[in-house]
SEKEPA-185332 format. One record per residue (C-alpha): z, x, y. Coordinates in steps of 0.001 Angstrom, whole numbers. Last residue first. Layout:
N
         w         u         v
         Z         X         Y
...
//
This chain:
407
         w         u         v
    -36838     27053     53733
    -36982     26271     57440
    -34587     28167     59689
    -31587     27267     61820
    -28940     27790     59178
    -30408     25187     56807
    -33614     23371     57538
    -35047     22487     54095
    -31684     22072     52305
    -30205     20092     55171
    -33263     17813     55282
    -33133     17143     51535
    -29436     16277     51846
    -30176     13910     54721
    -32884     12078     52741
    -30626     11660     49685
    -27792     10317     51866
    -30099      7806     53529
    -31320      6518     50148
    -27728      6122     48920
    -26690      4195     52037
    -29730      1925     51749
    -28908      1304     48064
    -25296       425     48913
    -26461     -2109     51455
    -26261     -1897     55245
    -26770     -5239     56994
    -29083     -4949     60009
    -27252     -5123     63339
    -28759     -1879     64513
    -27382      1620     65033
    -27042      2660     61355
    -30268       893     60351
    -32291      2778     63006
    -30869      6107     61953
    -31591      5373     58259
    -35209      4560     59129
    -35517      7748     61221
    -34183      9721     58210
    -36736      8155     55869
    -39558      8773     58338
    -38516     12385     58767
    -38782     12900     55007
    -42264     11325     54854
    -43462     13289     57881
    -42330     16631     56452
    -40325     18470     59090
    -41972     20357     61986
    -38671     21852     63186
    -39031     22221     66964
    -41731     19708     67884
    -40859     17159     65185
    -37162     17234     66109
    -38094     16856     69766
    -40173     13776     68920
    -37176     12483     66994
    -35153     11812     70123
    -38261     10635     71950
    -38210      7406     69917
    -34970      6271     71534
    -32567      4478     69139
    -29230      5785     70449
    -28969      9400     71485
    -30032     12492     69621
    -29530     15922     71184
    -31413     18916     69808
    -29891     22316     70492
    -31238     23579     67138
    -28217     24675     65068
    -25202     23141     66763
    -26889     20042     68220
    -28970     19319     65095
    -25912     19503     62840
    -23832     17428     65260
    -26440     14654     65165
    -26457     14776     61354
    -22628     14586     61308
    -22757     11546     63597
    -25424     10043     61325
    -23188     10523     58286
    -20321      8851     60134
    -22541      5881     61013
    -23642      5580     57381
    -20039      5550     56136
    -19005      2847     58581
    -22065       792     57703
    -21330      1055     53970
    -17742      -139     54173
    -18108     -1696     50689
    -14379     -1384     49804
    -15185      1030     46948
    -17389      3103     49237
    -14756      3455     51958
    -12091      4340     49389
    -14389      6880     47751
    -14968      8439     51173
    -11226      8717     51740
    -10550     10189     48312
    -13287     12767     48756
    -11971     13615     52211
     -8441     14035     50896
     -9637     16273     48067
    -11467     18411     50612
     -8373     18685     52767
     -6187     19631     49782
     -5861     23296     50539
     -3401     24463     47942
        90     25849     48193
      1316     27793     45189
      3215     26097     42357
      6720     27294     41766
      7184     28598     38229
      9702     26608     36233
     13117     28144     35748
     13662     28577     32013
     16908     27038     30784
     19651     29263     29586
     20858     28201     26152
     24194     26531     25498
     22895     23027     26161
     20269     23235     23398
     22803     23715     20627
     24794     20585     21473
     22098     17924     21873
     19403     19552     19712
     21872     20216     16897
     23117     16637     17037
     19518     15378     16787
     18876     17553     13740
     22055     16259     12137
     20921     12669     12719
     17463     13362     11264
     18955     14867      8128
     21375     11959      7762
     18464      9516      8073
     16557     11405      5371
     19565     11308      3060
     19851      7555      3562
     16170      7087      2625
     16700      9237      -431
     19615      7057     -1577
     17915      3744      -782
     14860      4610     -2867
     11536      3623     -1139
     11602      6028      1803
     10999      9299       -35
      8365      8126     -2524
      6550      6216       235
      6534      9349      2398
      3744     10717       159
      1215      8650      2171
     -1876      7224       481
      -954      4006     -1345
      1553      2941      1262
     -1002      3381      4048
     -3680      1109      2560
     -1403     -1561      1133
       296     -1535     -2251
      -415     -5186     -3069
     -3740     -6176     -1502
     -5262     -2709     -1757
     -4767     -2646     -5540
     -8141     -4324     -6069
     -8721     -3671     -9782
    -12471     -3521    -10390
    -13991     -3922    -13870
    -17620     -3139    -14739
    -19159     -5348    -17443
    -19584     -4689    -21176
    -17626     -7798    -22107
    -16691    -10236    -19384
    -12981    -10901    -19187
    -11518    -13965    -20914
     -9738    -11799    -23505
     -7551    -10588    -20654
     -5607    -13863    -20730
     -5030    -13648    -24479
     -3816    -10049    -24164
     -1481    -11036    -21314
       139    -13706    -23566
       181    -11802    -26859
      2008     -8888    -25262
      5306    -10761    -25330
      6601    -10318    -28909
      5212     -6785    -29353
      6682     -5427    -26155
      4357     -2853    -24523
      2483     -5394    -22400
      5790     -6839    -21220
      7274     -3601    -19879
      4020     -2056    -18673
      3269     -4901    -16278
       844     -7781    -16860
      3524    -10376    -17651
      5218     -9381    -14393
      2427    -11198    -12500
      3649    -14675    -13561
      1863    -17405    -11570
     -1635    -17164    -13069
     -5065    -18004    -11650
     -8279    -17490    -13656
    -11643    -17848    -11878
    -14919    -18279    -13761
    -18587    -17635    -13172
    -21942    -19433    -13128
    -20992    -21661    -10227
    -17235    -21759     -9939
    -15442    -22931    -13104
    -11708    -22887    -12479
     -8912    -21895    -14898
     -5163    -22323    -14664
     -2196    -20341    -16017
      1488    -21047    -15318
      1361    -24836    -15664
      4637    -26727    -16189
      5657    -27815    -19715
      9314    -26896    -19078
      8992    -24017    -21564
      6071    -22601    -19612
      2457    -23797    -19592
      -912    -22240    -20444
     -4604    -23113    -20050
     -4508    -25848    -17415
     -8009    -26695    -16231
     -8251    -26980    -12454
    -10900    -29267    -11005
    -12747    -27907     -8002
    -13422    -30230     -5065
    -10214    -29047     -3459
     -8822    -30929      -519
     -5234    -30710     -1685
     -2406    -32338     -3589
      -315    -30602     -6234
       768    -33105     -8922
       927    -30500    -11679
      2694    -28051     -9420
      1991    -24467    -10441
      4861    -22415    -11809
      7381    -20034    -10307
     10422    -18103    -11544
      8483    -16400    -14348
     10409    -13196    -15102
     13766    -14944    -14816
     12777    -17346    -17611
     12199    -14412    -19915
      9146    -14838    -22214
      8972    -15756    -25860
      5401    -16755    -26883
      5120    -20182    -28459
      2852    -20152    -31469
      -841    -21055    -31519
     -2247    -17890    -29941
     -5516    -18585    -28083
     -9111    -19200    -29229
     -8980    -22823    -30404
     -5410    -23480    -29282
     -6001    -24945    -25838
     -2647    -25748    -24227
     -1283    -22225    -24544
      2407    -21503    -24925
      4894    -19655    -22779
      8604    -19249    -23444
     12016    -19084    -21831
     15438    -17559    -22326
     14649    -14075    -23602
     17777    -12128    -22647
     17870     -8440    -21752
     15435     -8805    -18869
     17954     -8366    -16036
     18447     -4666    -16880
     14730     -4022    -16442
     15068     -4222    -12667
     13450     -6123     -9769
     13834     -9746    -10786
     12759    -13043     -9253
     15135    -15965     -9839
     16932    -16636     -6582
     14195    -15477     -4184
     11413    -17143     -6191
     13047    -20513     -6659
     10493    -22849     -8248
      7249    -24724     -7533
      3823    -23420     -6638
       913    -25015     -4749
     -2355    -23731     -6163
     -4480    -26838     -5560
     -7671    -24738     -5359
     -8733    -25311     -1738
     -5387    -26175      -171
     -3409    -23444     -1906
     -6311    -21057     -1346
     -6205    -21732      2418
     -2430    -21321      2374
     -2491    -17793       995
      -779    -17506     -2400
      2697    -16278     -3394
      3917    -15515     -6896
       778    -13685     -7954
     -1975    -13289    -10555
     -5665    -13560     -9691
     -8265    -12867    -12399
    -11933    -13036    -11403
    -14946    -13374    -13698
    -18479    -12752    -12445
    -21459    -15069    -12951
    -23230    -15365     -9585
    -20743    -18012     -8447
    -17937    -15487     -8989
    -19562    -13073     -6520
    -19949    -15815     -3910
    -16321    -16812     -4414
    -15191    -13211     -3867
    -17236    -12852      -641
    -15900    -16136       744
    -12397    -15171      -416
    -12479    -11897      1508
    -13563    -13713      4690
    -10710    -16203      4196
     -8278    -13300      3992
     -6739    -11848       842
     -3025    -11140       645
     -2395    -12328     -2915
      1388    -12039     -3185
      3709    -10155     -5511
       591     -8509     -6851
     -2382     -8705     -9188
     -6044     -9135     -8162
     -8610     -8167    -10848
    -12369     -8675    -10448
    -14464     -8433    -13630
    -18128     -7764    -12881
    -21600     -9257    -12645
    -24078     -6655    -11446
    -23891     -4854     -8078
    -24354     -6226     -4559
    -20779     -7356     -3991
    -19232     -4502     -5989
    -21195     -1810     -4141
    -20609     -3499      -767
    -16844     -3204     -1067
    -15840     -4072      2509
    -15375     -7823      1790
    -13280     -6850     -1247
    -10683     -5158       924
    -10292     -1397       314
     -8012       483     -2076
    -10032       -94     -5233
     -8802       979     -8661
    -11717      1292    -11075
    -11509        36    -14645
    -13024      2161    -17437
    -15604       -58    -19087
    -15613     -1764    -22500
    -14302     -4913    -20762
    -11511     -5649    -23253
    -10541     -2078    -24169
    -10817      -679    -20623
     -8729     -3513    -19260
     -6110     -2838    -21922
     -5720       800    -20842
     -5538      -319    -17202
     -2760     -2756    -18030
      -809        -2    -19819
      -602      2075    -16605
       132      -911    -14358
      3736      -403    -13274
      6677     -2737    -13780
      8565      -680    -16343
      7579      2690    -14925
      4353      4392    -16023
      2647      4096    -12633
      -825      5705    -12745
     -2874      2467    -12608
      -570       897    -10031
       884     -2499    -11004
      3469     -1708     -8271
      6600     -3682     -9060
      9863     -1964     -8215
     11731      -415    -11147
     15273       637    -10262
     17237       913    -13490
     17846      4648    -13111
     19768      4360     -9855
     19461      7637     -7878
     22595      9680     -8405
     20853     12970     -9109
     18322     12685     -6263
     20892     11739     -3668
     23185     14496     -4902
     20436     17078     -4429
     19479     15818      -974
     23102     15852       191
     23719     19301     -1271
     20611     20718       381
     21687     19257      3712
     25154     20787      3385
     23666     24215      2575
     21441     24075      5680
     24340     23001      7908
     26514     25845      6612
     23744     28369      7158
     23495     27268     10790
     27256     27563     11256
     27264     31039      9758
     24410     32103     12040
     26458     31232     15108
     25407     28628     17672
//
């Protein structure tokens, strides 16, 4: 492949990436509620408000609540869970409920709720999420709906304008469940359906809302709509630590990898796929024109020892202990014949008398070998421990009487 062709591919890739970046849609604003996200549906302004209401700088947590031992064992706190869906597990909820019972305040805002919470807290929702939910600021040009609070003692008295498309779901008033907790409706939408409910759990309080976009930068910056999220946040504990559990919305990997910024926009994702396709084409056509390296031929190896090891392992794995012990005794007999001209036959006692006369082995060691010999040529069952004990005795004998002399 010529250098000019390579340079041409590089320039084309740069042009594709540049055009993808320039023509990226400006109205794209996916929800994140991230503390550093200053886009329309980010959470930068939310974190500023949390600091004002709780008098503590909120902490973003990227671990499940059940793993946050500091929050569980610490003082009463404000626990914030905001996302498209609340992805907590039953173990998370048990830890959260225990913390609320001690006196903490929790705020959960989502469109979708886990089934066990729906059953326990009567959080069944109603509405068309897929048809009504929005993902861009352009669809918020018209204020069609409203929110107003049911209890007017400490909340705004007027109806708060709020786009109908930004609150596609509400809680069912007649929701059935096994909950022993009574929900108190704090706010309703224009159709008089609940969008904010409160539960007293032990010494603490749980607030559940069905319109998470209300807590994004866009609505908290608008003067006519910020009254609703401000009133909700006024329920937080004063002078208490605040934890925003972003783990349940962004996810552990999405919050850490820089690839999220490249794969999220459709244009950049397409550019990446084109880059990968061109790289694959280069490998297919450029690699064929190069001479392939002839692999070095491996030299011959003596694999007899490896074969013997494999064979003995096979015998041992299949529990052929007697067969192995007989072969070890045959080798022992051959060792004595070659080095000391001692012949062993069968179970005769005089066989070992000659071994004692010529080699003078230790009585204890000779007794162990004689015991192994007797087991090998008798009908006694050979166990793995007997085989191991015989092998240890033989190895000690070979070390003490190697090459025809005693060491």
